[in-house]
mmCIF file of the N, C-alpha and C atoms, coordinates in Angstrom:
data_MODEL
# 
_entry.id   MODEL 
# 
loop_
_atom_site.group_PDB 
_atom_site.id 
_atom_site.type_symbol 
_atom_site.label_atom_id 
_atom_site.label_alt_id 
_atom_site.label_comp_id 
_atom_site.label_asym_id 
_atom_site.label_entity_id 
_atom_site.label_seq_id 
_atom_site.pdbx_PDB_ins_code 
_atom_site.Cartn_x 
_atom_site.Cartn_y 
_atom_site.Cartn_z 
_atom_site.occupancy 
_atom_site.B_iso_or_equiv 
_atom_site.pdbx_formal_charge 
_atom_site.auth_seq_id 
_atom_site.auth_comp_id 
_atom_site.auth_asym_id 
_atom_site.auth_atom_id 
_atom_site.pdbx_PDB_model_num 
ATOM 1   N N  . MET A 1 1  ? -15.211 -20.186 -5.839  1.00 0.00 ? 1  MET A N  1 
ATOM 2   C CA . MET A 1 1  ? -15.674 -20.204 -4.471  1.00 0.00 ? 1  MET A CA 1 
ATOM 3   C C  . MET A 1 1  ? -14.531 -19.973 -3.484  1.00 0.00 ? 1  MET A C  1 
ATOM 4   N N  . MET A 1 2  ? -13.390 -20.558 -3.781  1.00 0.00 ? 2  MET A N  1 
ATOM 5   C CA . MET A 1 2  ? -12.261 -20.383 -2.857  1.00 0.00 ? 2  MET A CA 1 
ATOM 6   C C  . MET A 1 2  ? -11.816 -18.926 -2.811  1.00 0.00 ? 2  MET A C  1 
ATOM 7   N N  . PHE A 1 3  ? -11.767 -18.276 -3.979  1.00 0.00 ? 3  PHE A N  1 
ATOM 8   C CA . PHE A 1 3  ? -11.367 -16.876 -4.021  1.00 0.00 ? 3  PHE A CA 1 
ATOM 9   C C  . PHE A 1 3  ? -12.367 -16.003 -3.271  1.00 0.00 ? 3  PHE A C  1 
ATOM 10  N N  . GLU A 1 4  ? -13.655 -16.264 -3.441  1.00 0.00 ? 4  GLU A N  1 
ATOM 11  C CA . GLU A 1 4  ? -14.687 -15.497 -2.738  1.00 0.00 ? 4  GLU A CA 1 
ATOM 12  C C  . GLU A 1 4  ? -14.569 -15.685 -1.228  1.00 0.00 ? 4  GLU A C  1 
ATOM 13  N N  . ALA A 1 5  ? -14.344 -16.916 -0.789  1.00 0.00 ? 5  ALA A N  1 
ATOM 14  C CA . ALA A 1 5  ? -14.173 -17.179 0.651   1.00 0.00 ? 5  ALA A CA 1 
ATOM 15  C C  . ALA A 1 5  ? -12.962 -16.439 1.192   1.00 0.00 ? 5  ALA A C  1 
ATOM 16  N N  . TRP A 1 6  ? -11.867 -16.435 0.416   1.00 0.00 ? 6  TRP A N  1 
ATOM 17  C CA . TRP A 1 6  ? -10.650 -15.738 0.829   1.00 0.00 ? 6  TRP A CA 1 
ATOM 18  C C  . TRP A 1 6  ? -10.899 -14.237 0.951   1.00 0.00 ? 6  TRP A C  1 
ATOM 19  N N  . LEU A 1 7  ? -11.609 -13.664 -0.033  1.00 0.00 ? 7  LEU A N  1 
ATOM 20  C CA . LEU A 1 7  ? -11.938 -12.241 0.033   1.00 0.00 ? 7  LEU A CA 1 
ATOM 21  C C  . LEU A 1 7  ? -12.817 -11.940 1.237   1.00 0.00 ? 7  LEU A C  1 
ATOM 22  N N  . GLN A 1 8  ? -13.802 -12.800 1.507   1.00 0.00 ? 8  GLN A N  1 
ATOM 23  C CA . GLN A 1 8  ? -14.680 -12.595 2.657   1.00 0.00 ? 8  GLN A CA 1 
ATOM 24  C C  . GLN A 1 8  ? -13.872 -12.588 3.958   1.00 0.00 ? 8  GLN A C  1 
ATOM 25  N N  . LEU A 1 9  ? -12.957 -13.538 4.101   1.00 0.00 ? 9  LEU A N  1 
ATOM 26  C CA . LEU A 1 9  ? -12.147 -13.612 5.323   1.00 0.00 ? 9  LEU A CA 1 
ATOM 27  C C  . LEU A 1 9  ? -11.264 -12.386 5.496   1.00 0.00 ? 9  LEU A C  1 
ATOM 28  N N  . ARG A 1 10 ? -10.793 -11.821 4.393   1.00 0.00 ? 10 ARG A N  1 
ATOM 29  C CA . ARG A 1 10 ? -9.942  -10.634 4.446   1.00 0.00 ? 10 ARG A CA 1 
ATOM 30  C C  . ARG A 1 10 ? -10.739 -9.337  4.528   1.00 0.00 ? 10 ARG A C  1 
ATOM 31  N N  . GLY A 1 11 ? -12.068 -9.421  4.388   1.00 0.00 ? 11 GLY A N  1 
ATOM 32  C CA . GLY A 1 11 ? -12.908 -8.227  4.424   1.00 0.00 ? 11 GLY A CA 1 
ATOM 33  C C  . GLY A 1 11 ? -12.746 -7.365  3.185   1.00 0.00 ? 11 GLY A C  1 
ATOM 34  N N  . GLU A 1 12 ? -12.441 -7.963  2.026   1.00 0.00 ? 12 GLU A N  1 
ATOM 35  C CA . GLU A 1 12 ? -12.164 -7.214  0.805   1.00 0.00 ? 12 GLU A CA 1 
ATOM 36  C C  . GLU A 1 12 ? -13.250 -7.342  -0.260  1.00 0.00 ? 12 GLU A C  1 
ATOM 37  N N  . THR A 1 13 ? -14.391 -7.901  0.053   1.00 0.00 ? 13 THR A N  1 
ATOM 38  C CA . THR A 1 13 ? -15.464 -8.009  -0.940  1.00 0.00 ? 13 THR A CA 1 
ATOM 39  C C  . THR A 1 13 ? -16.244 -6.703  -1.002  1.00 0.00 ? 13 THR A C  1 
ATOM 40  N N  . PRO A 1 14 ? -16.859 -6.421  -2.159  1.00 0.00 ? 14 PRO A N  1 
ATOM 41  C CA . PRO A 1 14 ? -17.712 -5.230  -2.246  1.00 0.00 ? 14 PRO A CA 1 
ATOM 42  C C  . PRO A 1 14 ? -18.849 -5.317  -1.223  1.00 0.00 ? 14 PRO A C  1 
ATOM 43  N N  . PRO A 1 15 ? -19.308 -4.194  -0.705  1.00 0.00 ? 15 PRO A N  1 
ATOM 44  C CA . PRO A 1 15 ? -20.333 -4.201  0.354   1.00 0.00 ? 15 PRO A CA 1 
ATOM 45  C C  . PRO A 1 15 ? -21.588 -4.991  -0.001  1.00 0.00 ? 15 PRO A C  1 
ATOM 46  N N  . GLU A 1 16 ? -21.986 -4.990  -1.280  1.00 0.00 ? 16 GLU A N  1 
ATOM 47  C CA . GLU A 1 16 ? -23.217 -5.700  -1.639  1.00 0.00 ? 16 GLU A CA 1 
ATOM 48  C C  . GLU A 1 16 ? -23.061 -7.224  -1.581  1.00 0.00 ? 16 GLU A C  1 
ATOM 49  N N  . ARG A 1 17 ? -21.812 -7.738  -1.547  1.00 0.00 ? 17 ARG A N  1 
ATOM 50  C CA . ARG A 1 17 ? -21.582 -9.184  -1.462  1.00 0.00 ? 17 ARG A CA 1 
ATOM 51  C C  . ARG A 1 17 ? -21.066 -9.628  -0.105  1.00 0.00 ? 17 ARG A C  1 
ATOM 52  N N  . THR A 1 18 ? -20.794 -8.720  0.788   1.00 0.00 ? 18 THR A N  1 
ATOM 53  C CA . THR A 1 18 ? -20.197 -9.076  2.070   1.00 0.00 ? 18 THR A CA 1 
ATOM 54  C C  . THR A 1 18 ? -21.249 -9.591  3.037   1.00 0.00 ? 18 THR A C  1 
ATOM 55  N N  . VAL A 1 19 ? -20.948 -10.730 3.649   1.00 0.00 ? 19 VAL A N  1 
ATOM 56  C CA . VAL A 1 19 ? -21.826 -11.307 4.666   1.00 0.00 ? 19 VAL A CA 1 
ATOM 57  C C  . VAL A 1 19 ? -21.158 -11.037 6.013   1.00 0.00 ? 19 VAL A C  1 
ATOM 58  N N  . ARG A 1 20 ? -21.331 -9.839  6.502   1.00 0.00 ? 20 ARG A N  1 
ATOM 59  C CA . ARG A 1 20 ? -20.609 -9.402  7.707   1.00 0.00 ? 20 ARG A CA 1 
ATOM 60  C C  . ARG A 1 20 ? -20.925 -10.243 8.934   1.00 0.00 ? 20 ARG A C  1 
ATOM 61  N N  . THR A 1 21 ? -22.162 -10.653 9.082   1.00 0.00 ? 21 THR A N  1 
ATOM 62  C CA . THR A 1 21 ? -22.517 -11.410 10.280  1.00 0.00 ? 21 THR A CA 1 
ATOM 63  C C  . THR A 1 21 ? -21.853 -12.778 10.298  1.00 0.00 ? 21 THR A C  1 
ATOM 64  N N  . LEU A 1 22 ? -21.501 -13.321 9.127   1.00 0.00 ? 22 LEU A N  1 
ATOM 65  C CA . LEU A 1 22 ? -20.874 -14.638 9.077   1.00 0.00 ? 22 LEU A CA 1 
ATOM 66  C C  . LEU A 1 22 ? -19.355 -14.564 8.992   1.00 0.00 ? 22 LEU A C  1 
ATOM 67  N N  . ALA A 1 23 ? -18.813 -13.626 8.219   1.00 0.00 ? 23 ALA A N  1 
ATOM 68  C CA . ALA A 1 23 ? -17.373 -13.587 7.969   1.00 0.00 ? 23 ALA A CA 1 
ATOM 69  C C  . ALA A 1 23 ? -16.595 -12.824 9.031   1.00 0.00 ? 23 ALA A C  1 
ATOM 70  N N  . GLU A 1 24 ? -17.211 -11.894 9.679   1.00 0.00 ? 24 GLU A N  1 
ATOM 71  C CA . GLU A 1 24 ? -16.498 -11.039 10.631  1.00 0.00 ? 24 GLU A CA 1 
ATOM 72  C C  . GLU A 1 24 ? -15.944 -11.856 11.795  1.00 0.00 ? 24 GLU A C  1 
ATOM 73  N N  . GLY A 1 25 ? -14.657 -11.730 12.029  1.00 0.00 ? 25 GLY A N  1 
ATOM 74  C CA . GLY A 1 25 ? -14.012 -12.416 13.139  1.00 0.00 ? 25 GLY A CA 1 
ATOM 75  C C  . GLY A 1 25 ? -13.670 -13.872 12.861  1.00 0.00 ? 25 GLY A C  1 
ATOM 76  N N  . ARG A 1 26 ? -13.893 -14.345 11.650  1.00 0.00 ? 26 ARG A N  1 
ATOM 77  C CA . ARG A 1 26 ? -13.593 -15.737 11.298  1.00 0.00 ? 26 ARG A CA 1 
ATOM 78  C C  . ARG A 1 26 ? -12.206 -15.838 10.674  1.00 0.00 ? 26 ARG A C  1 
ATOM 79  N N  . SER A 1 27 ? -11.560 -16.992 10.815  1.00 0.00 ? 27 SER A N  1 
ATOM 80  C CA . SER A 1 27 ? -10.261 -17.194 10.194  1.00 0.00 ? 27 SER A CA 1 
ATOM 81  C C  . SER A 1 27 ? -10.260 -18.382 9.236   1.00 0.00 ? 27 SER A C  1 
ATOM 82  N N  . LEU A 1 28 ? -11.356 -19.148 9.201   1.00 0.00 ? 28 LEU A N  1 
ATOM 83  C CA . LEU A 1 28 ? -11.459 -20.297 8.308   1.00 0.00 ? 28 LEU A CA 1 
ATOM 84  C C  . LEU A 1 28 ? -12.778 -20.265 7.566   1.00 0.00 ? 28 LEU A C  1 
ATOM 85  N N  . ALA A 1 29 ? -12.768 -20.763 6.321   1.00 0.00 ? 29 ALA A N  1 
ATOM 86  C CA . ALA A 1 29 ? -13.991 -20.890 5.530   1.00 0.00 ? 29 ALA A CA 1 
ATOM 87  C C  . ALA A 1 29 ? -13.957 -22.233 4.825   1.00 0.00 ? 29 ALA A C  1 
ATOM 88  N N  . LEU A 1 30 ? -15.138 -22.799 4.563   1.00 0.00 ? 30 LEU A N  1 
ATOM 89  C CA . LEU A 1 30 ? -15.256 -24.072 3.874   1.00 0.00 ? 30 LEU A CA 1 
ATOM 90  C C  . LEU A 1 30 ? -15.981 -23.866 2.555   1.00 0.00 ? 30 LEU A C  1 
ATOM 91  N N  . THR A 1 31 ? -15.452 -24.444 1.471   1.00 0.00 ? 31 THR A N  1 
ATOM 92  C CA . THR A 1 31 ? -16.138 -24.403 0.183   1.00 0.00 ? 31 THR A CA 1 
ATOM 93  C C  . THR A 1 31 ? -16.407 -25.835 -0.267  1.00 0.00 ? 31 THR A C  1 
ATOM 94  N N  . HIS A 1 32 ? -17.486 -26.004 -1.059  1.00 0.00 ? 32 HIS A N  1 
ATOM 95  C CA . HIS A 1 32 ? -17.873 -27.330 -1.539  1.00 0.00 ? 32 HIS A CA 1 
ATOM 96  C C  . HIS A 1 32 ? -18.418 -27.201 -2.948  1.00 0.00 ? 32 HIS A C  1 
ATOM 97  N N  . ASN A 1 33 ? -17.887 -27.981 -3.881  1.00 0.00 ? 33 ASN A N  1 
ATOM 98  C CA . ASN A 1 33 ? -18.338 -27.975 -5.270  1.00 0.00 ? 33 ASN A CA 1 
ATOM 99  C C  . ASN A 1 33 ? -18.672 -29.386 -5.709  1.00 0.00 ? 33 ASN A C  1 
ATOM 100 N N  . LEU A 1 34 ? -19.710 -29.514 -6.530  1.00 0.00 ? 34 LEU A N  1 
ATOM 101 C CA . LEU A 1 34 ? -20.064 -30.772 -7.173  1.00 0.00 ? 34 LEU A CA 1 
ATOM 102 C C  . LEU A 1 34 ? -20.141 -30.519 -8.670  1.00 0.00 ? 34 LEU A C  1 
ATOM 103 N N  . GLY A 1 35 ? -19.716 -31.473 -9.468  1.00 0.00 ? 35 GLY A N  1 
ATOM 104 C CA . GLY A 1 35 ? -19.821 -31.307 -10.904 1.00 0.00 ? 35 GLY A CA 1 
ATOM 105 C C  . GLY A 1 35 ? -19.778 -32.633 -11.620 1.00 0.00 ? 35 GLY A C  1 
ATOM 106 N N  . GLY A 1 36 ? -20.067 -32.591 -12.916 1.00 0.00 ? 36 GLY A N  1 
ATOM 107 C CA . GLY A 1 36 ? -20.039 -33.800 -13.720 1.00 0.00 ? 36 GLY A CA 1 
ATOM 108 C C  . GLY A 1 36 ? -21.435 -34.302 -14.035 1.00 0.00 ? 36 GLY A C  1 
ATOM 109 N N  . GLY A 1 37 ? -21.473 -35.426 -14.708 1.00 0.00 ? 37 GLY A N  1 
ATOM 110 C CA . GLY A 1 37 ? -22.741 -36.038 -15.069 1.00 0.00 ? 37 GLY A CA 1 
ATOM 111 C C  . GLY A 1 37 ? -22.938 -37.348 -14.322 1.00 0.00 ? 37 GLY A C  1 
ATOM 112 N N  . PRO A 1 38 ? -24.038 -38.020 -14.576 1.00 0.00 ? 38 PRO A N  1 
ATOM 113 C CA . PRO A 1 38 ? -24.282 -39.309 -13.909 1.00 0.00 ? 38 PRO A CA 1 
ATOM 114 C C  . PRO A 1 38 ? -23.127 -40.294 -14.161 1.00 0.00 ? 38 PRO A C  1 
ATOM 115 N N  . GLY A 1 39 ? -22.615 -40.865 -13.122 1.00 0.00 ? 39 GLY A N  1 
ATOM 116 C CA . GLY A 1 39 ? -21.509 -41.802 -13.225 1.00 0.00 ? 39 GLY A CA 1 
ATOM 117 C C  . GLY A 1 39 ? -20.144 -41.155 -13.342 1.00 0.00 ? 39 GLY A C  1 
ATOM 118 N N  . GLU A 1 40 ? -20.091 -39.848 -13.432 1.00 0.00 ? 40 GLU A N  1 
ATOM 119 C CA . GLU A 1 40 ? -18.818 -39.138 -13.569 1.00 0.00 ? 40 GLU A CA 1 
ATOM 120 C C  . GLU A 1 40 ? -18.754 -37.924 -12.638 1.00 0.00 ? 40 GLU A C  1 
ATOM 121 N N  . CYS A 1 41 ? -19.326 -38.019 -11.469 1.00 0.00 ? 41 CYS A N  1 
ATOM 122 C CA . CYS A 1 41 ? -19.405 -36.875 -10.550 1.00 0.00 ? 41 CYS A CA 1 
ATOM 123 C C  . CYS A 1 41 ? -18.068 -36.639 -9.847  1.00 0.00 ? 41 CYS A C  1 
ATOM 124 N N  . VAL A 1 42 ? -17.804 -35.390 -9.604  1.00 0.00 ? 42 VAL A N  1 
ATOM 125 C CA . VAL A 1 42 ? -16.607 -34.971 -8.879  1.00 0.00 ? 42 VAL A CA 1 
ATOM 126 C C  . VAL A 1 42 ? -17.052 -34.102 -7.714  1.00 0.00 ? 42 VAL A C  1 
ATOM 127 N N  . SER A 1 43 ? -16.470 -34.328 -6.562  1.00 0.00 ? 43 SER A N  1 
ATOM 128 C CA . SER A 1 43 ? -16.759 -33.516 -5.378  1.00 0.00 ? 43 SER A CA 1 
ATOM 129 C C  . SER A 1 43 ? -15.449 -32.914 -4.893  1.00 0.00 ? 43 SER A C  1 
ATOM 130 N N  . PHE A 1 44 ? -15.480 -31.626 -4.560  1.00 0.00 ? 44 PHE A N  1 
ATOM 131 C CA . PHE A 1 44 ? -14.282 -30.944 -4.089  1.00 0.00 ? 44 PHE A CA 1 
ATOM 132 C C  . PHE A 1 44 ? -14.640 -30.151 -2.841  1.00 0.00 ? 44 PHE A C  1 
ATOM 133 N N  . VAL A 1 45 ? -13.940 -30.425 -1.761  1.00 0.00 ? 45 VAL A N  1 
ATOM 134 C CA . VAL A 1 45 ? -14.136 -29.702 -0.505  1.00 0.00 ? 45 VAL A CA 1 
ATOM 135 C C  . VAL A 1 45 ? -12.803 -29.062 -0.143  1.00 0.00 ? 45 VAL A C  1 
ATOM 136 N N  . SER A 1 46 ? -12.855 -27.783 0.240   1.00 0.00 ? 46 SER A N  1 
ATOM 137 C CA . SER A 1 46 ? -11.630 -27.061 0.573   1.00 0.00 ? 46 SER A CA 1 
ATOM 138 C C  . SER A 1 46 ? -11.840 -26.205 1.807   1.00 0.00 ? 46 SER A C  1 
ATOM 139 N N  . VAL A 1 47 ? -10.815 -26.131 2.634   1.00 0.00 ? 47 VAL A N  1 
ATOM 140 C CA . VAL A 1 47 ? -10.808 -25.224 3.779   1.00 0.00 ? 47 VAL A CA 1 
ATOM 141 C C  . VAL A 1 47 ? -9.816  -24.114 3.457   1.00 0.00 ? 47 VAL A C  1 
ATOM 142 N N  . VAL A 1 48 ? -10.280 -22.869 3.535   1.00 0.00 ? 48 VAL A N  1 
ATOM 143 C CA . VAL A 1 48 ? -9.472  -21.697 3.188   1.00 0.00 ? 48 VAL A CA 1 
ATOM 144 C C  . VAL A 1 48 ? -9.215  -20.891 4.449   1.00 0.00 ? 48 VAL A C  1 
ATOM 145 N N  . GLY A 1 49 ? -8.008  -20.408 4.622   1.00 0.00 ? 49 GLY A N  1 
ATOM 146 C CA . GLY A 1 49 ? -7.692  -19.544 5.756   1.00 0.00 ? 49 GLY A CA 1 
ATOM 147 C C  . GLY A 1 49 ? -6.542  -20.106 6.570   1.00 0.00 ? 49 GLY A C  1 
ATOM 148 N N  . SER A 1 50 ? -6.391  -19.549 7.734   1.00 0.00 ? 50 SER A N  1 
ATOM 149 C CA . SER A 1 50 ? -5.343  -20.045 8.642   1.00 0.00 ? 50 SER A CA 1 
ATOM 150 C C  . SER A 1 50 ? -5.858  -19.985 10.054  1.00 0.00 ? 50 SER A C  1 
ATOM 151 N N  . GLU A 1 51 ? -5.506  -20.979 10.793  1.00 0.00 ? 51 GLU A N  1 
ATOM 152 C CA . GLU A 1 51 ? -5.911  -21.034 12.193  1.00 0.00 ? 51 GLU A CA 1 
ATOM 153 C C  . GLU A 1 51 ? -4.651  -20.876 13.042  1.00 0.00 ? 51 GLU A C  1 
ATOM 154 N N  . LEU A 1 52 ? -4.598  -19.795 13.772  1.00 0.00 ? 52 LEU A N  1 
ATOM 155 C CA . LEU A 1 52 ? -3.446  -19.533 14.622  1.00 0.00 ? 52 LEU A CA 1 
ATOM 156 C C  . LEU A 1 52 ? -3.662  -20.162 15.991  1.00 0.00 ? 52 LEU A C  1 
ATOM 157 N N  . THR A 1 53 ? -2.654  -20.826 16.511  1.00 0.00 ? 53 THR A N  1 
ATOM 158 C CA . THR A 1 53 ? -2.747  -21.412 17.831  1.00 0.00 ? 53 THR A CA 1 
ATOM 159 C C  . THR A 1 53 ? -1.700  -20.784 18.738  1.00 0.00 ? 53 THR A C  1 
ATOM 160 N N  . ASP A 1 54 ? -2.019  -20.698 19.989  1.00 0.00 ? 54 ASP A N  1 
ATOM 161 C CA . ASP A 1 54 ? -1.080  -20.130 20.966  1.00 0.00 ? 54 ASP A CA 1 
ATOM 162 C C  . ASP A 1 54 ? -0.218  -21.189 21.578  1.00 0.00 ? 54 ASP A C  1 
# 
């Protein structure tokens, strides 16, 4: 998910996977993963990109 978000932000995904209305002009993306079984769940949240400030 992180790699896909990074590609989307850079505009480098194949046209059939590009979400132009969402990714265009953005500099940050959020990914969220859940995994594991009952009692052993793992949650991972990541922010990908860079935010430039003046």
